[in-house]
C-alpha positions as CSV (number, residue, x, y, z in Angstrom):
1,M,-9.8,-44.5,33.6
2,D,-9.7,-46.8,30.5
3,I,-6.2,-46.5,28.8
4,S,-5.8,-47.6,25.2
5,V,-3.1,-50.1,24.3
6,T,-1.4,-50.4,20.9
7,Y,0.0,-53.6,19.4
8,F,2.3,-53.8,16.4
9,V,2.0,-57.2,14.6
10,K,4.1,-58.4,11.7
11,S,2.5,-61.3,9.9
12,G,0.9,-62.4,6.7
13,R,-2.0,-64.1,8.6
14,I,-3.8,-60.9,9.7
15,R,-7.1,-62.2,8.5
16,V,-6.8,-65.3,10.7
17,L,-6.0,-63.0,13.7
18,L,-9.0,-60.8,13.0
19,N,-11.4,-63.7,12.7
20,R,-10.2,-65.2,16.0
21,A,-10.4,-61.8,17.7
22,L,-14.0,-61.3,16.6
23,Q,-14.9,-64.8,17.8
24,E,-13.4,-63.9,21.2
25,G,-15.5,-60.7,21.3
26,I,-12.5,-58.3,21.2
27,T,-13.4,-54.8,20.0
28,F,-10.7,-52.6,18.2
29,L,-10.6,-48.8,18.5
30,K,-8.4,-48.4,15.4
31,I,-6.6,-50.7,12.8
32,E,-3.9,-49.5,10.5
33,H,-1.9,-51.5,8.0
34,E,1.4,-50.4,6.5
35,E,3.4,-52.8,4.3
36,A,4.1,-55.9,6.5
37,E,3.1,-54.4,9.9
38,T,-0.4,-53.9,11.2
39,T,-1.3,-51.7,14.2
40,F,-4.1,-52.6,16.5
41,S,-5.4,-50.1,19.1
42,L,-7.9,-51.4,21.7
43,R,-9.1,-50.8,25.2
44,R,-7.3,-51.9,28.3
45,S,-10.2,-54.3,29.1
46,D,-9.5,-56.2,25.9
47,A,-5.7,-56.2,26.0
48,S,-5.3,-59.4,28.1
49,A,-7.5,-61.5,25.8
50,F,-5.9,-60.1,22.6
51,E,-2.4,-60.7,24.0
52,R,-3.3,-64.3,24.9
53,L,-4.7,-64.8,21.4
54,L,-1.4,-63.5,19.9
55,R,0.7,-65.9,21.9
56,E,-1.6,-68.9,21.1
57,E,-1.4,-68.3,17.4
58,G,2.3,-67.6,17.5
59,F,2.3,-64.0,16.3
60,A,5.3,-61.7,16.8
61,F,4.2,-58.4,18.3
62,K,5.3,-55.3,20.2
63,V,3.2,-53.3,22.7
64,D,3.1,-49.5,23.1
65,G,1.1,-48.2,26.1
66,F,0.4,-49.0,29.7
67,R,-2.5,-51.2,30.8
68,D,-3.4,-49.3,33.9
69,G,-2.4,-46.4,36.1
70,A,-0.4,-48.7,38.5
71,A,1.8,-49.9,35.7
72,L,2.4,-46.3,34.6
73,L,3.4,-45.2,38.1
74,K,5.6,-48.3,38.4
75,R,7.5,-47.4,35.3
76,V,8.0,-43.8,36.3
77,L,9.3,-44.8,39.7
78,S,11.7,-47.3,38.1
79,R,13.4,-44.6,36.1
80,P,15.2,-42.1,38.4
81,F,16.0,-39.6,35.6
82,L,12.4,-39.5,34.4
83,L,11.2,-39.1,38.0
84,A,13.6,-36.2,38.6
85,S,12.5,-34.5,35.3
86,V,8.8,-34.7,36.4
87,L,9.6,-33.3,39.8
88,L,11.7,-30.4,38.4
89,T,9.0,-29.5,35.9
90,F,6.5,-29.4,38.7
91,V,8.7,-27.2,40.8
92,A,9.4,-24.9,37.9
93,L,5.7,-24.4,37.2
94,L,5.2,-23.5,40.9
95,L,8.2,-21.2,41.0
96,F,8.1,-19.4,37.7
97,G,4.3,-19.1,37.5
98,G,4.6,-16.1,39.8
99,F,6.7,-14.0,37.3
100,V,6.0,-12.0,34.1
101,Y,8.3,-12.7,31.2
102,G,7.3,-10.0,28.7
103,Y,4.5,-7.8,27.3
104,S,2.5,-7.2,24.1
105,V,1.2,-3.7,23.1
106,S,-1.6,-3.3,20.5
107,G,-3.6,-0.4,19.2
108,N,-0.9,2.3,19.2
109,D,-0.6,3.2,15.5
110,R,-0.1,7.0,16.1
111,V,1.0,7.1,19.8
112,N,4.7,7.4,20.5
113,R,5.8,3.7,21.0
114,S,8.9,4.7,23.0
115,A,6.7,6.6,25.5
116,V,4.6,3.4,26.1
117,A,7.7,1.3,26.5
118,A,9.2,3.9,29.0
119,V,6.1,3.6,31.2
120,L,6.3,-0.2,31.3
121,L,10.0,-0.1,32.0
122,E,9.6,2.4,34.9
123,N,7.0,0.0,36.5
124,G,9.3,-3.0,36.4
125,V,8.0,-4.7,33.3
126,D,11.4,-5.7,32.0
127,G,11.9,-9.4,31.2
128,F,11.8,-11.5,34.4
129,T,9.5,-9.6,36.8
130,P,7.6,-10.9,39.9
131,K,3.8,-10.5,39.5
132,S,3.6,-9.2,43.1
133,H,5.7,-6.1,42.1
134,L,3.4,-5.0,39.4
135,D,0.7,-2.3,40.0
136,L,-1.7,-2.7,37.1
137,A,-3.8,0.3,38.1
138,K,-0.7,2.6,38.3
139,I,0.5,1.4,34.9
140,K,-2.9,2.1,33.3
141,K,-3.1,5.6,34.8
142,E,0.4,6.5,33.5
143,L,-0.4,5.1,30.0
144,V,-3.6,7.2,29.8
145,A,-1.5,10.3,30.7
146,I,0.5,9.9,27.5
147,D,-0.4,12.5,24.8
148,G,-2.8,11.0,22.3
149,V,-4.0,8.1,24.5
150,A,-7.8,8.1,25.2
151,F,-8.0,4.7,27.0
152,A,-5.7,1.9,28.1
153,S,-6.3,-1.7,29.1
154,V,-3.7,-3.6,31.1
155,R,-4.3,-7.4,31.6
156,L,-2.1,-10.1,33.1
157,V,-2.7,-13.4,31.4
158,G,-0.5,-16.2,32.6
159,T,3.0,-15.0,32.5
160,R,2.5,-12.2,30.0
161,L,1.3,-8.7,30.3
162,Y,-1.1,-7.5,27.5
163,V,-1.6,-3.7,26.9
164,E,-4.2,-2.3,24.6
165,I,-4.2,1.3,23.6
166,K,-7.2,3.3,22.4
167,E,-6.0,6.4,20.7
168,E,-7.7,9.8,20.5
169,L,-9.4,10.6,17.1
170,P,-7.2,12.9,15.0
171,R,-8.4,16.5,14.8
172,V,-10.2,17.3,11.6
173,E,-9.1,20.6,10.2
174,P,-11.3,22.5,7.7
175,D,-10.2,22.0,4.1
176,P,-8.5,25.3,3.1
177,L,-9.6,24.6,-0.5
178,F,-13.2,25.6,0.4
179,T,-12.4,28.6,2.6
180,E,-11.3,30.6,-0.4
181,P,-13.5,31.9,-3.2
182,I,-13.8,29.8,-6.4
183,T,-12.4,31.9,-9.3
184,S,-12.2,31.4,-13.0
185,D,-9.1,29.8,-14.5
186,F,-10.0,30.9,-18.0
187,D,-11.5,33.7,-20.1
188,A,-14.9,32.3,-20.9
189,V,-18.6,32.8,-21.4
190,I,-20.6,31.1,-18.5
191,T,-22.9,28.2,-19.6
192,K,-23.8,26.6,-16.3
193,V,-23.4,27.4,-12.5
194,V,-23.9,24.8,-9.8
195,A,-23.3,26.2,-6.3
196,E,-23.4,23.4,-3.6
197,S,-22.3,25.9,-0.9
198,G,-21.6,29.6,-0.9
199,T,-23.0,32.4,-3.0
200,P,-22.6,32.4,-6.9
201,R,-21.5,35.7,-8.2
202,V,-22.0,35.0,-11.9
203,K,-24.9,33.6,-14.1
204,T,-25.3,31.9,-17.4
205,G,-24.3,34.2,-20.3
206,D,-21.9,36.3,-18.3
207,V,-18.4,37.0,-19.9
208,V,-15.7,36.5,-17.3
209,Q,-11.9,36.8,-17.3
210,K,-9.3,34.7,-15.6
211,G,-9.4,35.4,-11.9
212,T,-13.0,36.5,-11.7
213,V,-14.8,35.3,-8.5
214,L,-17.4,32.7,-9.5
215,I,-18.6,31.5,-6.0
216,D,-18.0,33.3,-2.7
217,P,-17.4,31.4,0.6
218,V,-20.4,33.2,2.2
219,Y,-24.1,32.4,2.5
220,S,-26.6,35.2,1.9
221,F,-29.3,35.7,4.5
222,T,-32.2,38.1,4.5
223,E,-30.5,40.1,7.2
224,G,-26.9,39.7,6.1
225,E,-24.2,37.2,5.1
226,G,-22.6,34.3,7.0
227,A,-19.5,32.3,6.5
228,A,-19.8,29.1,4.4
229,Y,-17.6,26.8,2.3
230,A,-17.3,27.7,-1.4
231,R,-18.2,24.5,-3.3
232,G,-19.6,24.0,-6.8
233,E,-19.0,23.7,-10.5
234,V,-19.0,26.4,-13.1
235,T,-18.9,25.5,-16.8
236,G,-18.1,28.0,-19.6
237,R,-17.3,28.3,-23.3
238,V,-13.6,28.8,-23.8
239,V,-11.8,29.8,-27.0
240,Y,-8.2,28.5,-27.3
241,R,-5.9,30.5,-29.7
242,K,-2.6,29.4,-31.2
243,E,-0.4,31.7,-33.4
244,C,2.8,31.1,-35.4
245,V,4.8,33.7,-37.3
246,L,7.2,32.2,-39.8
247,P,9.7,34.6,-41.4
248,S,11.1,34.0,-44.9
249,S,14.5,33.0,-43.4
250,T,15.6,31.8,-40.0
251,I,18.8,30.8,-38.3
252,E,18.6,27.1,-37.3
253,L,20.9,24.5,-35.9
254,L,21.8,21.8,-38.4
255,P,23.6,18.6,-37.4
256,T,27.2,18.2,-38.6
257,G,27.3,14.4,-38.2
258,R,29.8,14.5,-35.3
259,S,28.7,13.2,-31.9
260,S,30.1,12.4,-28.4
261,S,28.7,10.1,-25.8
262,C,29.1,9.7,-22.0
263,R,27.4,7.7,-19.3
264,I,25.7,9.1,-16.1
265,L,25.3,7.0,-13.0
266,Y,22.3,7.4,-10.6
267,L,22.0,5.7,-7.3
268,Y,18.4,5.6,-5.9
269,G,17.4,8.7,-8.0
270,K,20.5,10.8,-7.2
271,R,23.2,11.5,-9.8
272,V,26.7,10.4,-9.0
273,G,29.4,13.0,-10.0
274,V,28.9,16.2,-11.9
275,E,26.6,16.9,-14.8
276,P,28.4,16.1,-18.1
277,V,29.2,19.1,-20.4
278,S,28.9,19.1,-24.2
279,P,32.2,19.4,-26.0
280,Y,30.4,21.4,-28.7
281,P,29.2,25.0,-28.5
282,H,26.0,24.2,-30.4
283,F,24.5,20.8,-29.9
284,E,21.5,18.7,-29.4
285,S,21.4,15.9,-26.8
286,K,19.6,12.5,-26.4
287,D,19.5,10.2,-23.4
288,R,19.2,6.4,-23.5
289,V,18.8,4.0,-20.5
290,V,21.4,1.3,-20.7
291,Y,21.0,-0.3,-17.3
292,R,18.4,-0.3,-14.5
293,A,18.3,-2.6,-11.5
294,S,18.3,-2.5,-7.7
295,G,18.3,1.3,-7.4
296,V,21.1,1.7,-10.0
297,L,20.4,3.6,-13.2
298,V,22.9,4.1,-16.0
299,V,22.0,6.6,-18.7
300,E,24.0,7.1,-21.9
301,R,23.9,10.7,-23.1
302,T,24.9,11.6,-26.7
303,F,25.8,15.1,-27.8
304,Y,25.2,15.8,-31.5
305,E,27.2,18.8,-32.8
306,C,25.2,21.4,-34.7
307,R,26.1,24.5,-36.6
308,E,24.1,27.7,-37.1
309,A,23.0,28.1,-40.7
310,P,20.3,30.3,-42.5
311,V,17.3,28.4,-43.7
312,Y,15.1,29.9,-46.3
313,H,11.4,29.0,-46.2
314,D,9.0,28.5,-49.1
315,F,5.6,29.6,-47.8
316,D,3.7,27.8,-50.5
317,A,5.5,24.5,-49.8
318,E,5.6,24.8,-46.0
319,G,2.3,26.5,-45.3
320,A,0.3,23.3,-45.0
321,A,2.9,21.7,-42.7
322,V,2.9,24.7,-40.4
323,L,-0.9,24.6,-40.2
324,S,-0.9,20.9,-39.4
325,R,1.8,21.2,-36.7
326,L,0.1,24.2,-35.1
327,R,-3.3,22.3,-35.1
328,E,-1.7,19.3,-33.3
329,E,-0.2,21.6,-30.7
330,M,-3.5,23.3,-30.3
331,L,-5.4,20.1,-29.6
332,L,-2.8,18.9,-27.1
333,S,-3.2,22.0,-25.1
334,V,-6.9,21.5,-24.5
335,P,-7.8,19.6,-21.2
336,F,-9.3,16.1,-21.5
337,Y,-12.5,17.1,-19.7
338,S,-13.6,19.6,-22.4
339,N,-16.4,19.2,-25.0
340,E,-15.8,20.4,-28.5
341,K,-18.1,23.1,-29.8
342,G,-17.2,23.3,-33.5
343,G,-13.9,22.4,-35.2
344,V,-10.6,24.3,-35.4
345,Y,-10.9,27.6,-37.3
346,A,-7.6,28.7,-39.0
347,T,-6.4,31.8,-40.8
348,Q,-3.1,32.1,-42.7
349,K,-1.8,35.2,-44.5
350,R,1.5,36.8,-45.6
351,V,2.5,40.1,-43.8
352,D,5.9,41.8,-44.5
353,N,7.8,38.7,-45.7
354,T,6.3,36.6,-42.9
355,L,3.6,33.9,-42.8
356,V,1.2,34.4,-40.0
357,T,-0.9,31.4,-39.0
358,V,-3.7,31.8,-36.3
359,L,-5.9,28.9,-35.1
360,Y,-9.1,29.2,-32.9
361,Y,-10.7,26.2,-31.1
362,T,-13.9,26.6,-29.0
363,V,-14.8,24.1,-26.3
364,E,-17.1,23.9,-23.3
365,Q,-15.4,22.9,-20.0
366,R,-15.2,23.5,-16.3
367,I,-13.5,26.8,-15.6
368,D,-13.7,26.9,-11.8
369,S,-10.5,26.8,-9.7
370,S,-11.7,23.9,-7.7
371,I,-11.5,21.4,-10.6
372,L,-10.9,18.0,-9.2
373,E,-7.6,16.2,-9.8
374,P,-7.7,13.9,-12.8
375,R,-8.1,10.2,-12.2
376,S,-5.0,8.0,-11.9
377,G,-3.7,7.0,-15.3
378,V,-5.3,10.0,-17.2
379,E,-2.7,12.2,-18.9
380,V,-3.6,15.9,-19.0
381,Y,-2.1,18.3,-21.6
382,G,-2.0,22.0,-21.3
């Protein structure tokens, strides 16, 4: 075996040394230069010639490595502590190689972990265990007997036991959403029926009311009907109606200018203490977040005192504002997935000292009760 020898040389005449070494036919495995020190790594066969050259040229050097196996053995035998360490290591490998020091379990995402650990503990897999005391076939059999385990692999690699669990596939229960008939959520006129499964009970042009069955969870055969899921989409024309009756006078709460504030503390979503009570019989309140961090939320609640007072309405002056507010509320009540079919139609008239405002808005939209949940981030009104 050819052992490499490393020389550390401190000199400013490295080029002279390299030229002489090349002339002598010395081959280097690796040369590294750091500041004033240069490291030469070469084969044992070239070590004697290179060391002789260093002495002839007067270079200061250090040697790291042994020139042959005999020298290595000689140095080990000359150091009792090192020899004892080697012998102890060898004995430890022979002695402790017959024991298991622990285990690893993988694949049990749904199986009870404590049940797996109990099986291993009952079979002696607990820290420092002799390999001869382990019955891998018995451990595997008991692991497979655990509820939810379809297959188990038990392998002993070195001084560690590796257990791999294959779990049973979860039972797939039928979706109850499709075992019930699809009904209408609105009063509407049918414009389109798409039945993916089941039997449609309406057709285009039919007038339906809220709760009418649109698709039945059955499939019609020539000789009868069989069970099926109710799946599909039904679209209809829906008319939204909004009404407001404004009398000539109303009793309303008017602010007096007085207010009172208090703070409410929440820890991880739960209120600390009792709900604050307004000191005023008639009031309006407003909350403001003053601190939020690390599960702590502090909200400042302000109570504004109000008094009841009659308010007289001028229909000519307020009619347009009522119409605008009612129109805005109407549009907000319509789902985002609807398609407008004409604008908002409004009527406004005076009846017995009251102003009656009625708005109608026609849209085309899905009316079936199996409407999919809106996508994340989409706000639905109504």
